[in-house]
C-alpha positions in Angstrom: 51.1 62.4 21.9 52.8 63.2 25.2 53.9 66.6 24.0 50.3 67.3 22.9 48.9 66.4 26.3 51.5 68.6 28.1 50.8 71.4 25.7 47.0 71.1 26.2 47.4 71.0 30.0 49.6 74.1 29.9 47.0 76.0 27.8 44.2 75.1 30.2 46.3 76.1 33.2 47.2 79.4 31.5 43.6 80.1 30.7 42.5 79.4 34.2 45.2 81.6 35.6 44.1 84.5 33.3 40.5 84.1 34.5 41.6 84.1 38.1 43.7 87.3 37.5 40.6 88.9 35.8 38.3 88.1 38.6 40.7 89.4 41.2 41.4 92.5 39.2 37.7 93.3 38.9 37.2 92.6 42.7 40.1 95.0 43.6 38.8 97.6 41.1 35.4 97.5 42.8 37.1 97.9 46.2 39.2 100.8 44.9 36.2 102.6 43.5 34.3 102.2 46.7 37.1 103.5 48.9 37.9 106.3 46.4 34.3 107.5 46.4 34.2 107.3 50.2 37.4 109.4 50.4 35.9 112.0 48.0 32.7 112.3 50.0 34.2 112.3 53.5 37.5 114.2 52.9 37.0 115.9 49.5 40.1 114.1 48.3 40.8 111.1 46.0 42.7 108.4 47.8 43.6 106.3 44.7 43.0 108.7 41.8 46.4 110.5 41.8 45.7 112.2 38.4 43.0 114.3 40.0 45.1 115.0 43.1 48.0 116.1 40.9 45.7 118.5 39.0 44.4 119.9 42.3 48.0 120.3 43.5 49.1 122.2 40.4 46.0 124.5 40.6 46.5 125.0 44.3 50.1 126.0 43.9 49.2 128.7 41.4 46.4 130.1 43.5 48.2 129.7 46.9 45.7 127.4 48.6 47.9 126.0 51.2 45.3 123.6 52.6 44.8 121.8 49.2 48.6 121.8 48.6 49.2 120.0 52.0 46.4 117.5 51.4 47.5 116.7 47.8 51.1 116.3 48.7 50.2 114.1 51.7 47.9 111.7 49.8 50.3 111.5 46.7 53.3 110.8 48.9 51.5 108.1 51.0 50.1 106.5 47.8 53.6 106.3 46.4 54.9 104.9 49.7 52.2 102.3 49.6 53.2 101.2 46.1 56.9 101.1 47.1 56.1 99.0 50.1 53.8 96.6 48.2 56.3 96.2 45.4 59.1 95.4 47.9 56.9 92.8 49.5 56.2 91.2 46.1 59.9 91.0 45.4 60.8 89.7 48.8 62.0 86.1 48.3 60.6 84.9 51.6 57.0 85.7 50.4 55.7 83.2 47.9 52.5 85.0 47.0 50.5 88.3 47.4 48.3 87.0 50.3 50.3 89.0 52.9 49.4 92.3 51.1 45.7 91.4 51.3 46.0 91.0 55.1 48.1 94.1 55.6 45.7 96.3 53.6 42.7 94.7 55.3 44.4 95.2 58.7 45.1 98.8 58.1 41.5 99.5 57.2 40.1 97.5 60.1 42.5 99.3 62.6 41.6 102.7 61.1 37.8 102.0 61.3 38.0 100.9 65.0 40.1 104.0 66.0 38.0 106.4 64.0 34.8 105.0 65.7 36.1 105.9 69.2 38.2 109.0 68.3 38.1 111.8 65.9 40.9 111.3 63.3 41.7 114.5 61.4 41.3 114.5 57.6 45.1 114.7 56.9 45.8 111.5 58.9 42.8 109.8 57.4 43.9 110.3 53.8 47.5 109.4 54.7 46.5 106.1 56.1 43.9 105.2 53.5 46.0 106.5 50.6 48.9 104.3 51.8 46.7 101.2 51.8 45.4 102.0 48.3 48.9 102.3 47.1 49.7 98.8 48.5 46.5 97.3 47.1 47.5 98.6 43.6 50.5 96.2 43.6 48.4 93.0 44.1 47.4 92.6 40.5 49.5 94.4 37.8 48.4 92.4 34.7 45.7 90.2 33.3 47.4 87.8 30.8 49.7 90.0 28.7 47.7 93.2 29.4 49.0 95.6 32.1 46.3 96.9 34.4 45.9 99.3 37.3 43.1 98.5 39.7 43.2 101.7 41.7 42.6 104.3 38.9 40.9 104.3 35.6 42.7 106.8 33.3 45.2 104.2 32.2 42.5 101.6 32.0 40.3 103.7 29.6 43.4 104.6 27.5 44.3 100.9 27.1 40.7 100.0 26.4 40.5 102.5 23.6 43.9 101.5 22.2 43.1 97.8 22.2 39.7 98.5 20.6 41.3 100.5 17.9 43.9 97.8 17.2 41.1 95.2 17.2 39.3 97.1 14.4 42.4 97.7 12.4 44.2 94.3 12.4 43.3 91.5 10.0 45.3 88.9 11.8 42.9 86.4 13.5 45.3 85.7 16.5 45.8 89.4 17.1 42.0 90.0 16.9 41.5 87.4 19.6 44.2 89.0 21.8 42.9 92.5 21.4 39.3 91.5 22.0 40.3 89.6 25.1 42.3 92.6 26.4 39.4 95.0 25.6 36.9 92.8 27.5 39.3 92.6 30.6 39.7 96.3 30.6 36.0 97.1 30.2 35.1 94.8 33.1 37.8 96.4 35.2 36.3 99.9 34.5 32.8 98.6 35.3 34.1 97.2 38.5 35.6 100.5 39.6 32.4 102.4 38.5 30.2 99.9 40.5 32.3 100.4 43.6 32.0 104.2 43.4 28.3 103.8 42.7 27.4 101.8 45.8 29.7 103.8 48.2 27.3 106.7 48.9 24.5 104.3 49.9 26.6 102.2 52.2 28.3 105.3 53.7 24.9 106.7 54.7 24.0 103.3 56.3 27.2 102.3 58.0 28.8 105.7 58.7 32.2 105.4 60.4 32.2 101.6 59.9 31.9 102.0 56.1 35.6 101.0 55.4 35.1 97.7 57.4 33.2 96.4 54.4 36.1 96.4 51.9 38.5 95.4 54.8 36.5 92.3 55.5 36.0 91.5 51.8 39.8 91.7 51.3 40.4 89.4 54.3 37.8 86.8 53.1 39.2 86.9 49.5 42.7 86.5 50.8 41.7 83.5 52.9 40.0 81.9 49.9 43.0 82.3 47.7 45.2 81.0 50.5 43.1 77.8 50.8 43.1 77.3 47.0 46.9 77.7 46.9 47.3 75.2 49.7 45.1 72.6 47.9 47.1 73.1 44.7 
């Protein structure tokens, strides 16, 4: 009986943990979509979609467009540096959770927005700063349950969605069907989150102008504080 109670409690905790991961992943995907669309509109460059920047880099090298080459290399390098930094923070034994990454990314965006309001920051510096913050943000959530996810770009998300859907339709095992269905739902919601963020960015950009990145910055700060309070209570 005791073992059954422990087992049931573990299952409930695991289920709640997965739901928390899912909500956080969708939230971060929405933020990433918003900032990526903002970067595309303002600087004609993706700040989190590195597949598009890699394609642009390859085409620019063959056509000799030095401006695009410089921009693409800068944003890709800073995005990778952001992932490296975020991963190192997540592996640092003195840090017990990912809350610090929330605050760092939020702080970068807030600091950038304030400086950009009073001074003109060139496009190259802008994409370097924002690209670095997007790389860091991509390390906050790397999986939902057993399903690996990327919150900053959708190519891998759509690939995994199609694969899980295919496996769902092909398998006859009930347990596998539940797992693939759950994964497919997580991935679909993640894609919708990114799409929604990209959808609302142009409207808010027209309204808030240079303060547009303060919105995701404050949302990240608030979400980080909420998670911190929940962790403290637990």
